[in-house]
PDB file of N, CA, C and O in Angstrom:
ATOM      1  N   UNK A   1     102.219 150.974 118.755  1.00  0.00           N
ATOM      2  CA  UNK A   1     102.024 152.035 119.721  1.00  0.00           C
ATOM      3  C   UNK A   1     100.580 152.025 120.191  1.00  0.00           C
ATOM      4  O   UNK A   1      99.661 151.702 119.438  1.00  0.00           O
ATOM      5  N   UNK A   2     100.408 152.384 121.442  1.00  0.00           N
ATOM      6  CA  UNK A   2      99.074 152.474 122.020  1.00  0.00           C
ATOM      7  C   UNK A   2      98.728 153.932 122.272  1.00  0.00           C
ATOM      8  O   UNK A   2      99.605 154.790 122.375  1.00  0.00           O
ATOM      9  N   UNK A   3      97.453 154.187 122.367  1.00  0.00           N
ATOM     10  CA  UNK A   3      96.978 155.533 122.683  1.00  0.00           C
ATOM     11  C   UNK A   3      96.412 155.512 124.092  1.00  0.00           C
ATOM     12  O   UNK A   3      95.762 154.552 124.507  1.00  0.00           O
ATOM     13  N   UNK A   4      96.672 156.591 124.817  1.00  0.00           N
ATOM     14  CA  UNK A   4      96.161 156.727 126.174  1.00  0.00           C
ATOM     15  C   UNK A   4      95.626 158.142 126.339  1.00  0.00           C
ATOM     16  O   UNK A   4      96.131 159.079 125.720  1.00  0.00           O
ATOM     17  N   UNK A   5      94.621 158.294 127.160  1.00  0.00           N
ATOM     18  CA  UNK A   5      94.058 159.612 127.414  1.00  0.00           C
ATOM     19  C   UNK A   5      94.357 159.989 128.854  1.00  0.00           C
ATOM     20  O   UNK A   5      94.113 159.208 129.774  1.00  0.00           O
ATOM     21  N   UNK A   6      94.882 161.182 129.043  1.00  0.00           N
ATOM     22  CA  UNK A   6      95.163 161.698 130.380  1.00  0.00           C
ATOM     23  C   UNK A   6      94.305 162.925 130.634  1.00  0.00           C
ATOM     24  O   UNK A   6      94.154 163.786 129.767  1.00  0.00           O
ATOM     25  N   UNK A   7      93.753 162.993 131.817  1.00  0.00           N
ATOM     26  CA  UNK A   7      93.037 164.203 132.209  1.00  0.00           C
ATOM     27  C   UNK A   7      93.973 165.021 133.084  1.00  0.00           C
ATOM     28  O   UNK A   7      94.372 164.588 134.166  1.00  0.00           O
ATOM     29  N   UNK A   8      94.316 166.203 132.605  1.00  0.00           N
ATOM     30  CA  UNK A   8      95.206 167.091 133.348  1.00  0.00           C
ATOM     31  C   UNK A   8      94.543 168.456 133.467  1.00  0.00           C
ATOM     32  O   UNK A   8      93.654 168.810 132.692  1.00  0.00           O
ATOM     33  N   UNK A   9      94.997 169.205 134.451  1.00  0.00           N
ATOM     34  CA  UNK A   9      94.410 170.533 134.657  1.00  0.00           C
ATOM     35  C   UNK A   9      94.793 171.455 133.503  1.00  0.00           C
ATOM     36  O   UNK A   9      95.784 171.231 132.808  1.00  0.00           O
ATOM     37  N   UNK A  10      93.994 172.486 133.321  1.00  0.00           N
ATOM     38  CA  UNK A  10      94.299 173.469 132.276  1.00  0.00           C
ATOM     39  C   UNK A  10      95.637 174.143 132.545  1.00  0.00           C
ATOM     40  O   UNK A  10      96.387 174.460 131.622  1.00  0.00           O
ATOM     41  N   UNK A  11      95.922 174.355 133.822  1.00  0.00           N
ATOM     42  CA  UNK A  11      97.191 174.998 134.185  1.00  0.00           C
ATOM     43  C   UNK A  11      98.379 174.125 133.787  1.00  0.00           C
ATOM     44  O   UNK A  11      99.358 174.620 133.229  1.00  0.00           O
ATOM     45  N   UNK A  12      98.292 172.831 134.074  1.00  0.00           N
ATOM     46  CA  UNK A  12      99.391 171.934 133.710  1.00  0.00           C
ATOM     47  C   UNK A  12      99.524 171.847 132.190  1.00  0.00           C
ATOM     48  O   UNK A  12     100.635 171.845 131.659  1.00  0.00           O
ATOM     49  N   UNK A  13      98.410 171.776 131.506  1.00  0.00           N
ATOM     50  CA  UNK A  13      98.435 171.715 130.040  1.00  0.00           C
ATOM     51  C   UNK A  13      99.127 172.951 129.472  1.00  0.00           C
ATOM     52  O   UNK A  13      99.915 172.845 128.532  1.00  0.00           O
ATOM     53  N   UNK A  14      98.838 174.111 130.032  1.00  0.00           N
ATOM     54  CA  UNK A  14      99.457 175.353 129.558  1.00  0.00           C
ATOM     55  C   UNK A  14     100.955 175.358 129.853  1.00  0.00           C
ATOM     56  O   UNK A  14     101.745 175.814 129.026  1.00  0.00           O
ATOM     57  N   UNK A  15     101.349 174.862 131.009  1.00  0.00           N
ATOM     58  CA  UNK A  15     102.775 174.802 131.353  1.00  0.00           C
ATOM     59  C   UNK A  15     103.517 173.888 130.394  1.00  0.00           C
ATOM     60  O   UNK A  15     104.604 174.219 129.920  1.00  0.00           O
ATOM     61  N   UNK A  16     102.921 172.729 130.112  1.00  0.00           N
ATOM     62  CA  UNK A  16     103.539 171.776 129.185  1.00  0.00           C
ATOM     63  C   UNK A  16     103.663 172.406 127.800  1.00  0.00           C
ATOM     64  O   UNK A  16     104.717 172.327 127.168  1.00  0.00           O
ATOM     65  N   UNK A  17     102.598 173.021 127.338  1.00  0.00           N
ATOM     66  CA  UNK A  17     102.608 173.645 126.008  1.00  0.00           C
ATOM     67  C   UNK A  17     103.677 174.724 125.926  1.00  0.00           C
ATOM     68  O   UNK A  17     104.387 174.822 124.925  1.00  0.00           O
ATOM     69  N   UNK A  18     103.795 175.532 126.970  1.00  0.00           N
ATOM     70  CA  UNK A  18     104.780 176.622 126.979  1.00  0.00           C
ATOM     71  C   UNK A  18     106.201 176.056 126.918  1.00  0.00           C
ATOM     72  O   UNK A  18     107.026 176.533 126.138  1.00  0.00           O
ATOM     73  N   UNK A  19     106.488 175.038 127.741  1.00  0.00           N
ATOM     74  CA  UNK A  19     107.827 174.459 127.762  1.00  0.00           C
ATOM     75  C   UNK A  19     108.144 173.719 126.468  1.00  0.00           C
ATOM     76  O   UNK A  19     109.262 173.799 125.959  1.00  0.00           O
ATOM     77  N   UNK A  20     107.173 173.010 125.946  1.00  0.00           N
ATOM     78  CA  UNK A  20     107.387 172.284 124.689  1.00  0.00           C
ATOM     79  C   UNK A  20     107.684 173.256 123.562  1.00  0.00           C
ATOM     80  O   UNK A  20     108.606 173.045 122.774  1.00  0.00           O
ATOM     81  N   UNK A  21     106.904 174.317 123.489  1.00  0.00           N
ATOM     82  CA  UNK A  21     107.103 175.314 122.431  1.00  0.00           C
ATOM     83  C   UNK A  21     108.474 175.966 122.559  1.00  0.00           C
ATOM     84  O   UNK A  21     109.165 176.174 121.561  1.00  0.00           O
ATOM     85  N   UNK A  22     108.865 176.288 123.788  1.00  0.00           N
ATOM     86  CA  UNK A  22     110.174 176.912 124.003  1.00  0.00           C
ATOM     87  C   UNK A  22     111.302 175.972 123.591  1.00  0.00           C
ATOM     88  O   UNK A  22     112.369 176.423 123.173  1.00  0.00           O
ATOM     89  N   UNK A  23     111.068 174.676 123.709  1.00  0.00           N
ATOM     90  CA  UNK A  23     112.072 173.696 123.313  1.00  0.00           C
ATOM     91  C   UNK A  23     111.968 173.271 121.866  1.00  0.00           C
ATOM     92  O   UNK A  23     112.727 172.415 121.410  1.00  0.00           O
ATOM     93  N   UNK A  24     111.019 173.869 121.127  1.00  0.00           N
ATOM     94  CA  UNK A  24     110.858 173.550 119.714  1.00  0.00           C
ATOM     95  C   UNK A  24     110.330 172.148 119.462  1.00  0.00           C
ATOM     96  O   UNK A  24     110.729 171.483 118.506  1.00  0.00           O
ATOM     97  N   UNK A  25     109.436 171.711 120.322  1.00  0.00           N
ATOM     98  CA  UNK A  25     108.875 170.374 120.158  1.00  0.00           C
ATOM     99  C   UNK A  25     107.400 170.365 120.466  1.00  0.00           C
ATOM    100  O   UNK A  25     106.836 171.373 120.892  1.00  0.00           O
ATOM    101  N   UNK A  26     106.783 169.235 120.253  1.00  0.00           N
ATOM    102  CA  UNK A  26     105.345 169.132 120.508  1.00  0.00           C
ATOM    103  C   UNK A  26     105.094 168.817 121.985  1.00  0.00           C
ATOM    104  O   UNK A  26     105.955 168.279 122.682  1.00  0.00           O
ATOM    105  N   UNK A  27     103.903 169.164 122.434  1.00  0.00           N
ATOM    106  CA  UNK A  27     103.512 168.828 123.802  1.00  0.00           C
ATOM    107  C   UNK A  27     103.499 167.308 123.970  1.00  0.00           C
ATOM    108  O   UNK A  27     103.852 166.792 125.030  1.00  0.00           O
ATOM    109  N   UNK A  28     103.095 166.605 122.929  1.00  0.00           N
ATOM    110  CA  UNK A  28     103.068 165.141 122.976  1.00  0.00           C
ATOM    111  C   UNK A  28     104.459 164.580 123.259  1.00  0.00           C
ATOM    112  O   UNK A  28     104.619 163.756 124.160  1.00  0.00           O
ATOM    113  N   UNK A  29     105.464 165.013 122.503  1.00  0.00           N
ATOM    114  CA  UNK A  29     106.820 164.486 122.709  1.00  0.00           C
ATOM    115  C   UNK A  29     107.349 164.869 124.083  1.00  0.00           C
ATOM    116  O   UNK A  29     108.069 164.093 124.713  1.00  0.00           O
ATOM    117  N   UNK A  30     106.997 166.061 124.550  1.00  0.00           N
ATOM    118  CA  UNK A  30     107.401 166.510 125.883  1.00  0.00           C
ATOM    119  C   UNK A  30     106.832 165.575 126.949  1.00  0.00           C
ATOM    120  O   UNK A  30     107.552 165.170 127.862  1.00  0.00           O
ATOM    121  N   UNK A  31     105.546 165.228 126.842  1.00  0.00           N
ATOM    122  CA  UNK A  31     104.905 164.369 127.828  1.00  0.00           C
ATOM    123  C   UNK A  31     105.427 162.940 127.754  1.00  0.00           C
ATOM    124  O   UNK A  31     105.611 162.295 128.786  1.00  0.00           O
ATOM    125  N   UNK A  32     105.667 162.437 126.542  1.00  0.00           N
ATOM    126  CA  UNK A  32     106.205 161.079 126.408  1.00  0.00           C
ATOM    127  C   UNK A  32     107.575 161.001 127.074  1.00  0.00           C
ATOM    128  O   UNK A  32     107.864 160.053 127.804  1.00  0.00           O
ATOM    129  N   UNK A  33     108.417 162.000 126.821  1.00  0.00           N
ATOM    130  CA  UNK A  33     109.746 162.015 127.435  1.00  0.00           C
ATOM    131  C   UNK A  33     109.645 162.109 128.957  1.00  0.00           C
ATOM    132  O   UNK A  33     110.393 161.438 129.669  1.00  0.00           O
ATOM    133  N   UNK A  34     108.736 162.926 129.455  1.00  0.00           N
ATOM    134  CA  UNK A  34     108.554 163.059 130.907  1.00  0.00           C
ATOM    135  C   UNK A  34     108.121 161.729 131.520  1.00  0.00           C
ATOM    136  O   UNK A  34     108.602 161.351 132.588  1.00  0.00           O
ATOM    137  N   UNK A  35     107.226 161.028 130.855  1.00  0.00           N
ATOM    138  CA  UNK A  35     106.784 159.719 131.342  1.00  0.00           C
ATOM    139  C   UNK A  35     107.926 158.712 131.313  1.00  0.00           C
ATOM    140  O   UNK A  35     108.086 157.931 132.251  1.00  0.00           O
ATOM    141  N   UNK A  36     108.714 158.721 130.253  1.00  0.00           N
ATOM    142  CA  UNK A  36     109.860 157.809 130.166  1.00  0.00           C
ATOM    143  C   UNK A  36     110.837 158.053 131.301  1.00  0.00           C
ATOM    144  O   UNK A  36     111.327 157.109 131.921  1.00  0.00           O
ATOM    145  N   UNK A  37     111.124 159.329 131.577  1.00  0.00           N
ATOM    146  CA  UNK A  37     112.044 159.672 132.667  1.00  0.00           C
ATOM    147  C   UNK A  37     111.492 159.200 134.013  1.00  0.00           C
ATOM    148  O   UNK A  37     112.238 158.658 134.830  1.00  0.00           O
ATOM    149  N   UNK A  38     110.225 159.394 134.246  1.00  0.00           N
ATOM    150  CA  UNK A  38     109.629 158.998 135.520  1.00  0.00           C
ATOM    151  C   UNK A  38     109.620 157.490 135.679  1.00  0.00           C
ATOM    152  O   UNK A  38     109.885 156.984 136.770  1.00  0.00           O
ATOM    153  N   UNK A  39     109.321 156.767 134.615  1.00  0.00           N
ATOM    154  CA  UNK A  39     109.334 155.299 134.679  1.00  0.00           C
ATOM    155  C   UNK A  39     110.749 154.809 134.972  1.00  0.00           C
ATOM    156  O   UNK A  39     110.934 153.922 135.806  1.00  0.00           O
ATOM    157  N   UNK A  40     111.743 155.370 134.301  1.00  0.00           N
ATOM    158  CA  UNK A  40     113.131 154.979 134.545  1.00  0.00           C
ATOM    159  C   UNK A  40     113.538 155.292 135.981  1.00  0.00           C
ATOM    160  O   UNK A  40     114.215 154.487 136.620  1.00  0.00           O
ATOM    161  N   UNK A  41     113.130 156.457 136.497  1.00  0.00           N
ATOM    162  CA  UNK A  41     113.457 156.828 137.878  1.00  0.00           C
ATOM    163  C   UNK A  41     112.828 155.852 138.860  1.00  0.00           C
ATOM    164  O   UNK A  41     113.484 155.414 139.806  1.00  0.00           O
ATOM    165  N   UNK A  42     111.566 155.508 138.645  1.00  0.00           N
ATOM    166  CA  UNK A  42     110.867 154.582 139.534  1.00  0.00           C
ATOM    167  C   UNK A  42     111.501 153.195 139.476  1.00  0.00           C
ATOM    168  O   UNK A  42     111.615 152.522 140.500  1.00  0.00           O
ATOM    169  N   UNK A  43     111.915 152.766 138.285  1.00  0.00           N
ATOM    170  CA  UNK A  43     112.575 151.459 138.160  1.00  0.00           C
ATOM    171  C   UNK A  43     113.919 151.454 138.884  1.00  0.00           C
ATOM    172  O   UNK A  43     114.251 150.482 139.562  1.00  0.00           O
ATOM    173  N   UNK A  44     114.694 152.528 138.749  1.00  0.00           N
ATOM    174  CA  UNK A  44     115.983 152.619 139.451  1.00  0.00           C
ATOM    175  C   UNK A  44     115.779 152.621 140.957  1.00  0.00           C
ATOM    176  O   UNK A  44     116.545 151.991 141.686  1.00  0.00           O
ATOM    177  N   UNK A  45     114.758 153.319 141.431  1.00  0.00           N
ATOM    178  CA  UNK A  45     114.481 153.361 142.857  1.00  0.00           C
ATOM    179  C   UNK A  45     114.129 151.965 143.379  1.00  0.00           C
ATOM    180  O   UNK A  45     114.629 151.547 144.423  1.00  0.00           O
ATOM    181  N   UNK A  46     113.280 151.257 142.662  1.00  0.00           N
ATOM    182  CA  UNK A  46     112.904 149.894 143.079  1.00  0.00           C
ATOM    183  C   UNK A  46     114.120 148.985 143.110  1.00  0.00           C
ATOM    184  O   UNK A  46     114.272 148.191 144.039  1.00  0.00           O
ATOM    185  N   UNK A  47     114.996 149.087 142.102  1.00  0.00           N
ATOM    186  CA  UNK A  47     116.208 148.265 142.070  1.00  0.00           C
ATOM    187  C   UNK A  47     117.117 148.620 143.242  1.00  0.00           C
ATOM    188  O   UNK A  47     117.704 147.734 143.861  1.00  0.00           O
ATOM    189  N   UNK A  48     117.236 149.914 143.550  1.00  0.00           N
ATOM    190  CA  UNK A  48     118.060 150.365 144.671  1.00  0.00           C
ATOM    191  C   UNK A  48     117.535 149.784 145.979  1.00  0.00           C
ATOM    192  O   UNK A  48     118.317 149.299 146.796  1.00  0.00           O
ATOM    193  N   UNK A  49     116.238 149.827 146.183  1.00  0.00           N
ATOM    194  CA  UNK A  49     115.652 149.300 147.416  1.00  0.00           C
ATOM    195  C   UNK A  49     115.875 147.793 147.507  1.00  0.00           C
ATOM    196  O   UNK A  49     116.232 147.287 148.570  1.00  0.00           O
ATOM    197  N   UNK A  50     115.670 147.068 146.404  1.00  0.00           N
ATOM    198  CA  UNK A  50     115.917 145.617 146.412  1.00  0.00           C
ATOM    199  C   UNK A  50     117.365 145.313 146.778  1.00  0.00           C
ATOM    200  O   UNK A  50     117.639 144.409 147.568  1.00  0.00           O
ATOM    201  N   UNK A  51     118.289 146.076 146.198  1.00  0.00           N
ATOM    202  CA  UNK A  51     119.706 145.885 146.480  1.00  0.00           C
ATOM    203  C   UNK A  51     120.023 146.196 147.938  1.00  0.00           C
ATOM    204  O   UNK A  51     120.799 145.481 148.572  1.00  0.00           O
ATOM    205  N   UNK A  52     119.430 147.252 148.467  1.00  0.00           N
ATOM    206  CA  UNK A  52     119.663 147.621 149.864  1.00  0.00           C
ATOM    207  C   UNK A  52     119.122 146.558 150.814  1.00  0.00           C
ATOM    208  O   UNK A  52     119.775 146.225 151.804  1.00  0.00           O
ATOM    209  N   UNK A  53     117.953 146.028 150.529  1.00  0.00           N
ATOM    210  CA  UNK A  53     117.369 144.965 151.369  1.00  0.00           C
ATOM    211  C   UNK A  53     118.249 143.721 151.328  1.00  0.00           C
ATOM    212  O   UNK A  53     118.478 143.083 152.355  1.00  0.00           O
ATOM    213  N   UNK A  54     118.740 143.380 150.141  1.00  0.00           N
ATOM    214  CA  UNK A  54     119.618 142.216 150.009  1.00  0.00           C
ATOM    215  C   UNK A  54     120.929 142.435 150.765  1.00  0.00           C
ATOM    216  O   UNK A  54     121.429 141.518 151.416  1.00  0.00           O
ATOM    217  N   UNK A  55     121.483 143.636 150.682  1.00  0.00           N
ATOM    218  CA  UNK A  55     122.725 143.944 151.397  1.00  0.00           C
ATOM    219  C   UNK A  55     122.510 143.877 152.902  1.00  0.00           C
ATOM    220  O   UNK A  55     123.363 143.369 153.629  1.00  0.00           O
ATOM    221  N   UNK A  56     121.384 144.381 153.369  1.00  0.00           N
ATOM    222  CA  UNK A  56     121.068 144.320 154.795  1.00  0.00           C
ATOM    223  C   UNK A  56     120.949 142.869 155.260  1.00  0.00           C
ATOM    224  O   UNK A  56     121.452 142.512 156.325  1.00  0.00           O
ATOM    225  N   UNK A  57     120.290 142.044 154.468  1.00  0.00           N
ATOM    226  CA  UNK A  57     120.154 140.624 154.814  1.00  0.00           C
ATOM    227  C   UNK A  57     121.520 139.954 154.859  1.00  0.00           C
ATOM    228  O   UNK A  57     121.776 139.121 155.728  1.00  0.00           O
ATOM    229  N   UNK A  58     122.406 140.318 153.918  1.00  0.00           N
ATOM    230  CA  UNK A  58     123.753 139.751 153.896  1.00  0.00           C
ATOM    231  C   UNK A  58     124.513 140.138 155.160  1.00  0.00           C
ATOM    232  O   UNK A  58     125.193 139.303 155.757  1.00  0.00           O
ATOM    233  N   UNK A  59     124.402 141.391 155.566  1.00  0.00           N
ATOM    234  CA  UNK A  59     125.086 141.838 156.781  1.00  0.00           C
ATOM    235  C   UNK A  59     124.533 141.112 157.999  1.00  0.00           C
ATOM    236  O   UNK A  59     125.291 140.664 158.859  1.00  0.00           O
ATOM    237  N   UNK A  60     123.218 140.996 158.068  1.00  0.00           N
ATOM    238  CA  UNK A  60     122.595 140.293 159.196  1.00  0.00           C
ATOM    239  C   UNK A  60     123.020 138.829 159.250  1.00  0.00           C
ATOM    240  O   UNK A  60     123.071 138.232 160.326  1.00  0.00           O
ATOM    241  N   UNK A  61     123.325 138.249 158.082  1.00  0.00           N
ATOM    242  CA  UNK A  61     123.746 136.850 158.018  1.00  0.00           C
ATOM    243  C   UNK A  61     125.247 136.695 158.254  1.00  0.00           C
ATOM    244  O   UNK A  61     125.787 135.595 158.136  1.00  0.00           O
ATOM    245  N   UNK A  62     125.916 137.797 158.588  1.00  0.00           N
ATOM    246  CA  UNK A  62     127.345 137.728 158.900  1.00  0.00           C
ATOM    247  C   UNK A  62     128.251 138.175 157.783  1.00  0.00           C
ATOM    248  O   UNK A  62     129.455 137.922 157.829  1.00  0.00           O
ATOM    249  N   UNK A  63     127.704 138.836 156.778  1.00  0.00           N
ATOM    250  CA  UNK A  63     128.512 139.323 155.660  1.00  0.00           C
ATOM    251  C   UNK A  63     129.509 140.384 156.076  1.00  0.00           C
ATOM    252  O   UNK A  63     129.468 140.892 157.197  1.00  0.00           O
ATOM    253  N   UNK A  64     130.400 140.711 155.164  1.00  0.00           N
ATOM    254  CA  UNK A  64     131.451 141.690 155.424  1.00  0.00           C
ATOM    255  C   UNK A  64     130.866 143.076 155.705  1.00  0.00           C
ATOM    256  O   UNK A  64     129.864 143.482 155.116  1.00  0.00           O
ATOM    257  N   UNK A  65     131.519 143.781 156.615  1.00  0.00           N
ATOM    258  CA  UNK A  65     131.201 145.195 156.860  1.00  0.00           C
ATOM    259  C   UNK A  65     132.511 145.972 156.874  1.00  0.00           C
ATOM    260  O   UNK A  65     133.581 145.399 157.077  1.00  0.00           O
ATOM    261  N   UNK A  66     132.417 147.264 156.659  1.00  0.00           N
ATOM    262  CA  UNK A  66     133.591 148.123 156.581  1.00  0.00           C
ATOM    263  C   UNK A  66     133.373 149.356 157.449  1.00  0.00           C
ATOM    264  O   UNK A  66     132.251 149.843 157.587  1.00  0.00           O
ATOM    265  N   UNK A  67     134.454 149.849 158.027  1.00  0.00           N
ATOM    266  CA  UNK A  67     134.376 151.104 158.785  1.00  0.00           C
ATOM    267  C   UNK A  67     134.210 152.245 157.787  1.00  0.00           C
ATOM    268  O   UNK A  67     134.841 152.252 156.730  1.00  0.00           O
ATOM    269  N   UNK A  68     133.368 153.196 158.125  1.00  0.00           N
ATOM    270  CA  UNK A  68     133.107 154.330 157.228  1.00  0.00           C
ATOM    271  C   UNK A  68     134.394 155.085 156.923  1.00  0.00           C
ATOM    272  O   UNK A  68     134.610 155.507 155.787  1.00  0.00           O
ATOM    273  N   UNK A  69     135.250 155.257 157.927  1.00  0.00           N
ATOM    274  CA  UNK A  69     136.505 155.986 157.722  1.00  0.00           C
ATOM    275  C   UNK A  69     137.376 155.296 156.669  1.00  0.00           C
ATOM    276  O   UNK A  69     138.011 155.955 155.846  1.00  0.00           O
ATOM    277  N   UNK A  70     137.395 153.959 156.709  1.00  0.00           N
ATOM    278  CA  UNK A  70     138.195 153.209 155.738  1.00  0.00           C
ATOM    279  C   UNK A  70     137.627 153.349 154.322  1.00  0.00           C
ATOM    280  O   UNK A  70     138.380 153.477 153.356  1.00  0.00           O
ATOM    281  N   UNK A  71     136.302 153.323 154.207  1.00  0.00           N
ATOM    282  CA  UNK A  71     135.658 153.480 152.903  1.00  0.00           C
ATOM    283  C   UNK A  71     135.908 154.875 152.354  1.00  0.00           C
ATOM    284  O   UNK A  71     136.208 155.029 151.170  1.00  0.00           O
ATOM    285  N   UNK A  72     135.789 155.894 153.197  1.00  0.00           N
ATOM    286  CA  UNK A  72     136.023 157.279 152.743  1.00  0.00           C
ATOM    287  C   UNK A  72     137.477 157.451 152.286  1.00  0.00           C
ATOM    288  O   UNK A  72     137.738 158.075 151.258  1.00  0.00           O
ATOM    289  N   UNK A  73     138.411 156.900 153.045  1.00  0.00           N
ATOM    290  CA  UNK A  73     139.821 157.004 152.656  1.00  0.00           C
ATOM    291  C   UNK A  73     140.059 156.278 151.330  1.00  0.00           C
ATOM    292  O   UNK A  73     140.814 156.759 150.485  1.00  0.00           O
ATOM    293  N   UNK A  74     139.420 155.127 151.148  1.00  0.00           N
ATOM    294  CA  UNK A  74     139.561 154.374 149.893  1.00  0.00           C
ATOM    295  C   UNK A  74     139.009 155.180 148.724  1.00  0.00           C
ATOM    296  O   UNK A  74     139.622 155.226 147.657  1.00  0.00           O
ATOM    297  N   UNK A  75     137.855 155.817 148.919  1.00  0.00           N
ATOM    298  CA  UNK A  75     137.273 156.629 147.841  1.00  0.00           C
ATOM    299  C   UNK A  75     138.188 157.781 147.469  1.00  0.00           C
ATOM    300  O   UNK A  75     138.309 158.122 146.292  1.00  0.00           O
ATOM    301  N   UNK A  76     138.849 158.400 148.485  1.00  0.00           N
ATOM    302  CA  UNK A  76     139.811 159.464 148.199  1.00  0.00           C
ATOM    303  C   UNK A  76     140.976 158.928 147.375  1.00  0.00           C
ATOM    304  O   UNK A  76     141.407 159.573 146.419  1.00  0.00           O
ATOM    305  N   UNK A  77     141.492 157.747 147.741  1.00  0.00           N
ATOM    306  CA  UNK A  77     142.594 157.144 146.980  1.00  0.00           C
ATOM    307  C   UNK A  77     142.141 156.766 145.579  1.00  0.00           C
ATOM    308  O   UNK A  77     142.891 156.906 144.613  1.00  0.00           O
ATOM    309  N   UNK A  78     140.915 156.288 145.478  1.00  0.00           N
ATOM    310  CA  UNK A  78     140.373 155.848 144.190  1.00  0.00           C
ATOM    311  C   UNK A  78     140.274 157.010 143.201  1.00  0.00           C
ATOM    312  O   UNK A  78     140.418 156.811 141.995  1.00  0.00           O
ATOM    313  N   UNK A  79     140.031 158.206 143.699  1.00  0.00           N
ATOM    314  CA  UNK A  79     139.944 159.382 142.825  1.00  0.00           C
ATOM    315  C   UNK A  79     141.275 159.630 142.127  1.00  0.00           C
ATOM    316  O   UNK A  79     141.305 160.094 140.987  1.00  0.00           O
ATOM    317  N   UNK A  80     142.371 159.322 142.809  1.00  0.00           N
ATOM    318  CA  UNK A  80     143.704 159.526 142.228  1.00  0.00           C
ATOM    319  C   UNK A  80     144.226 158.289 141.507  1.00  0.00           C
ATOM    320  O   UNK A  80     145.009 158.394 140.563  1.00  0.00           O
ATOM    321  N   UNK A  81     143.786 157.119 141.958  1.00  0.00           N
ATOM    322  CA  UNK A  81     144.302 155.866 141.412  1.00  0.00           C
ATOM    323  C   UNK A  81     143.156 154.873 141.247  1.00  0.00           C
ATOM    324  O   UNK A  81     142.700 154.292 142.232  1.00  0.00           O
ATOM    325  N   UNK A  82     142.682 154.667 140.010  1.00  0.00           N
ATOM    326  CA  UNK A  82     141.552 153.758 139.781  1.00  0.00           C
ATOM    327  C   UNK A  82     141.813 152.317 140.226  1.00  0.00           C
ATOM    328  O   UNK A  82     140.876 151.525 140.329  1.00  0.00           O
ATOM    329  N   UNK A  83     143.070 151.972 140.490  1.00  0.00           N
ATOM    330  CA  UNK A  83     143.407 150.614 140.918  1.00  0.00           C
ATOM    331  C   UNK A  83     143.700 150.534 142.409  1.00  0.00           C
ATOM    332  O   UNK A  83     144.269 149.551 142.883  1.00  0.00           O
ATOM    333  N   UNK A  84     143.310 151.572 143.150  1.00  0.00           N
ATOM    334  CA  UNK A  84     143.563 151.580 144.599  1.00  0.00           C
ATOM    335  C   UNK A  84     142.928 150.359 145.249  1.00  0.00           C
ATOM    336  O   UNK A  84     141.796 149.984 144.943  1.00  0.00           O
ATOM    337  N   UNK A  85     143.687 149.750 146.153  1.00  0.00           N
ATOM    338  CA  UNK A  85     143.201 148.557 146.842  1.00  0.00           C
ATOM    339  C   UNK A  85     142.002 148.856 147.725  1.00  0.00           C
ATOM    340  O   UNK A  85     141.898 149.927 148.323  1.00  0.00           O
ATOM    341  N   UNK A  86     141.106 147.891 147.792  1.00  0.00           N
ATOM    342  CA  UNK A  86     139.907 148.044 148.622  1.00  0.00           C
ATOM    343  C   UNK A  86     140.267 147.995 150.103  1.00  0.00           C
ATOM    344  O   UNK A  86     141.287 147.419 150.482  1.00  0.00           O
ATOM    345  N   UNK A  87     139.426 148.600 150.938  1.00  0.00           N
ATOM    346  CA  UNK A  87     139.687 148.510 152.372  1.00  0.00           C
ATOM    347  C   UNK A  87     139.462 147.081 152.881  1.00  0.00           C
ATOM    348  O   UNK A  87     138.766 146.285 152.251  1.00  0.00           O
ATOM    349  N   UNK A  88     140.059 146.778 154.020  1.00  0.00           N
ATOM    350  CA  UNK A  88     139.857 145.468 154.635  1.00  0.00           C
ATOM    351  C   UNK A  88     138.562 145.487 155.432  1.00  0.00           C
ATOM    352  O   UNK A  88     138.257 146.478 156.096  1.00  0.00           O
ATOM    353  N   UNK A  89     137.799 144.402 155.374  1.00  0.00           N
ATOM    354  CA  UNK A  89     136.553 144.356 156.172  1.00  0.00           C
ATOM    355  C   UNK A  89     136.881 144.355 157.661  1.00  0.00           C
ATOM    356  O   UNK A  89     137.909 143.825 158.082  1.00  0.00           O
ATOM    357  N   UNK A  90     136.008 144.946 158.439  1.00  0.00           N
ATOM    358  CA  UNK A  90     136.211 144.933 159.888  1.00  0.00           C
ATOM    359  C   UNK A  90     135.472 143.764 160.510  1.00  0.00           C
ATOM    360  O   UNK A  90     135.674 143.457 161.685  1.00  0.00           O
ATOM    361  N   UNK A  91     134.612 143.105 159.733  1.00  0.00           N
ATOM    362  CA  UNK A  91     133.902 141.920 160.208  1.00  0.00           C
ATOM    363  C   UNK A  91     133.597 141.033 159.021  1.00  0.00           C
ATOM    364  O   UNK A  91     133.158 141.503 157.971  1.00  0.00           O
ATOM    365  N   UNK A  92     133.830 139.759 159.197  1.00  0.00           N
ATOM    366  CA  UNK A  92     133.493 138.802 158.134  1.00  0.00           C
ATOM    367  C   UNK A  92     132.333 137.956 158.575  1.00  0.00           C
ATOM    368  O   UNK A  92     131.887 137.084 157.829  1.00  0.00           O
TER     369      UNK A  92
END
């Protein structure tokens, strides 16, 4: 484990201490968990953007596209039947 020093405002420190105490934990564990959540969120966002850019490039290169109405209808069917057939692409 490594040690790091953060400079935070007195107000933020008090808010963290209050919430940590109310949750029956230390301010340290509260901050570590908050950092873990933020890192995971940032990683998911970066992966989402990479996936979106790749999907856009695929579409621009002539990849399959679907009508929104067909996708929405498929999602409605999927809620009732996990094996519902996928919609047909409108462009290949």
